[in-house]
C-alpha positions as CSV (number, residue, x, y, z in Angstrom):
1,M,10.0,-24.5,-12.4
2,F,6.7,-23.4,-11.1
3,E,3.9,-24.6,-13.3
4,G,0.8,-22.9,-11.9
5,Y,-1.7,-24.0,-9.3
6,D,-1.6,-27.6,-10.3
7,D,2.0,-27.8,-9.1
8,D,1.9,-28.9,-5.4
9,K,5.2,-27.2,-4.6
10,P,5.3,-26.7,-0.8
11,L,5.6,-23.2,0.6
12,E,9.0,-22.2,2.0
13,P,8.9,-21.9,5.9
14,D,8.9,-18.0,5.8
15,L,6.0,-18.0,3.4
16,Q,4.1,-20.5,5.5
17,T,4.7,-18.2,8.5
18,L,3.5,-15.2,6.4
19,Q,0.3,-17.1,5.4
20,N,-0.4,-17.9,9.1
21,E,0.0,-14.2,10.1
22,M,-2.1,-13.1,7.1
23,H,-4.8,-15.5,8.3
24,W,-4.6,-14.2,11.9
25,A,-4.6,-10.5,11.1
26,D,-7.8,-8.6,10.4
27,H,-6.1,-5.7,8.7
28,W,-3.1,-5.8,6.5
29,V,-0.8,-2.9,5.6
30,F,1.4,-2.9,2.5
31,V,4.2,-0.3,2.3
32,Y,6.1,-0.3,-1.0
33,P,7.5,1.9,-3.7
34,L,5.8,2.2,-7.1
35,W,7.9,0.5,-9.7
36,W,7.1,1.2,-13.3
37,G,3.6,2.1,-12.3
38,N,2.9,-1.1,-10.4
39,V,4.0,-3.1,-7.3
40,P,7.7,-4.2,-7.2
41,G,8.6,-7.6,-8.5
42,L,9.5,-9.0,-5.1
43,L,6.1,-8.0,-3.7
44,K,4.3,-9.5,-6.7
45,G,6.3,-12.7,-6.3
46,M,5.4,-12.9,-2.6
47,L,1.7,-12.4,-3.4
48,D,1.9,-15.0,-6.1
49,R,3.3,-17.6,-3.7
50,T,1.1,-16.8,-0.6
51,L,-2.4,-16.0,-2.0
52,L,-3.0,-19.5,-3.2
53,P,-6.1,-21.6,-3.9
54,G,-7.2,-23.1,-0.6
55,F,-5.9,-20.2,1.3
56,A,-7.0,-17.0,-0.4
57,F,-9.7,-18.4,-2.8
58,R,-11.3,-21.6,-4.0
59,F,-12.7,-22.6,-7.4
60,E,-15.9,-24.5,-7.2
61,K,-18.0,-26.4,-9.8
62,N,-21.0,-24.5,-11.2
63,R,-19.7,-21.2,-9.8
64,P,-18.3,-18.7,-12.3
65,L,-16.2,-16.8,-9.7
66,P,-14.0,-18.4,-7.0
67,R,-15.1,-18.3,-3.4
68,Q,-13.2,-15.5,-1.6
69,L,-11.6,-17.1,1.5
70,L,-10.2,-13.9,3.0
71,K,-13.6,-12.0,3.1
72,G,-13.8,-9.7,6.2
73,K,-10.2,-8.7,6.1
74,T,-9.2,-5.2,5.2
75,A,-6.0,-3.6,3.9
76,R,-4.3,-0.2,3.5
77,L,-1.7,0.6,0.8
78,M,1.0,3.1,1.6
79,V,2.8,3.8,-1.6
80,T,5.9,5.9,-2.4
81,M,6.4,7.3,-5.9
82,D,8.6,9.6,-7.8
83,S,5.7,10.9,-9.9
84,P,3.4,13.5,-8.5
85,P,0.4,11.7,-7.2
86,P,-2.1,13.7,-9.3
87,L,-0.1,12.7,-12.4
88,Y,-0.3,9.0,-11.4
89,K,-4.0,9.3,-10.8
90,Y,-5.3,11.5,-13.6
91,V,-2.9,10.8,-16.4
92,Y,-1.9,7.2,-15.8
93,G,-5.1,6.0,-14.2
94,Q,-3.4,4.4,-11.1
95,P,-2.8,0.9,-12.7
96,G,-0.8,-0.3,-9.7
97,H,-3.5,0.7,-7.2
98,R,-6.2,-0.8,-9.3
99,H,-4.2,-4.0,-9.6
100,M,-3.7,-4.4,-5.9
101,K,-7.2,-3.2,-4.9
102,S,-9.3,-5.2,-7.3
103,L,-7.3,-7.9,-9.1
104,V,-5.2,-9.1,-6.1
105,L,-6.8,-8.2,-2.8
106,G,-10.4,-7.9,-4.0
107,F,-10.2,-11.2,-5.8
108,C,-9.5,-12.9,-2.5
109,G,-12.1,-10.9,-0.6
110,V,-9.8,-8.4,1.1
111,K,-11.3,-4.8,1.1
112,T,-8.9,-2.0,0.5
113,K,-9.9,0.7,3.0
114,A,-7.3,3.3,2.0
115,I,-4.5,4.1,-0.4
116,D,-2.0,6.7,0.7
117,N,0.4,8.2,-1.9
118,Y,3.7,9.7,-0.8
119,G,5.5,11.6,-3.5
120,P,7.0,12.9,-5.5
121,L,10.1,11.6,-3.6
122,A,12.5,12.5,-6.4
123,L,11.9,16.2,-5.9
124,A,11.4,16.1,-2.1
125,G,13.9,17.8,0.2
126,D,14.5,16.7,3.8
127,K,11.7,18.8,5.2
128,L,9.1,17.4,2.8
129,R,10.3,13.8,3.4
130,Q,10.0,14.4,7.2
131,A,6.5,15.7,6.7
132,M,5.6,12.6,4.7
133,L,7.1,10.3,7.4
134,T,5.1,12.2,10.0
135,R,1.9,11.8,7.9
136,A,2.6,8.1,7.6
137,Y,3.2,7.8,11.4
138,L,0.0,9.7,12.3
139,T,-2.0,7.7,9.7
140,G,-0.8,4.5,11.3
141,R,-1.7,5.7,14.8
142,M,-5.1,6.9,13.8
143,G,-5.9,4.0,11.5
144,F,-5.1,1.1,13.7
145,R,-5.6,2.2,17.3
146,K,-8.9,4.2,17.4
147,D,-8.6,4.4,21.2
148,Q,-5.4,6.5,20.7
149,L,-6.9,8.8,18.1
150,A,-6.9,11.8,20.5
151,S,-3.2,11.3,21.5
152,A,-2.2,11.0,17.8
153,L,-3.8,14.3,17.1
154,A,-2.5,16.0,20.2
155,M,0.4,17.5,18.4
156,P,2.6,20.2,20.0
157,A,1.3,23.7,19.2
158,G,2.3,24.8,15.8
159,F,3.4,21.3,14.6
160,A,0.7,21.0,12.0
161,G,1.5,24.5,10.8
162,A,5.2,23.5,10.6
163,I,4.2,20.5,8.4
164,R,2.2,22.7,6.1
165,Q,5.1,25.2,5.9
166,A,7.6,22.4,5.1
167,V,5.3,21.2,2.3
168,K,5.0,24.7,0.9
169,T,8.7,25.3,1.1
170,A,9.5,22.0,-0.6
171,S,6.9,22.6,-3.3
172,K,8.4,26.1,-4.1
173,G,11.9,24.5,-4.2
174,A,10.7,21.9,-6.6
175,E,9.1,24.5,-8.8
176,K,12.3,26.6,-8.8
177,G,14.4,23.5,-9.6
178,A,12.1,22.7,-12.6
179,Q,12.3,26.3,-13.9
180,N,16.1,26.3,-13.6
181,G,16.5,22.7,-14.9
């Protein structure tokens, strides 16, 4: 049984590898589904086991807040959801995003640069899902390889319009389904 940070349970080899890669990387990307308004349990467990004192933060005497040992690193969250993103933002207040940005990553010194919402997936047809995948792909290309920004944006003629049309069509289909349901 894990008994908090005083327990010196050694990390499993895969989590030690993950810690090494987190230390090496300047920018982290988390891609996950929203689960009951928050991160899935497996992701939470992984964060609990890897973002440990001595690696992610350190408590010090006469200091009210811990020292952030991952300062200078950045992150991007790419989150899928079945709720419409405006509902998650304006009605529910984005508890999962606030949790990851402030209470987990921010606590350790990692600055969240962007949070991308993809949804609602429950109502999305194939065209809208493809548009979301394309958006995620282009976001990745533009966000991590600034030297390739021009090539990421150099879409075939009409491609951006096709994405917009797919979103409109899927949105109309979702509205029709809601009216008929």
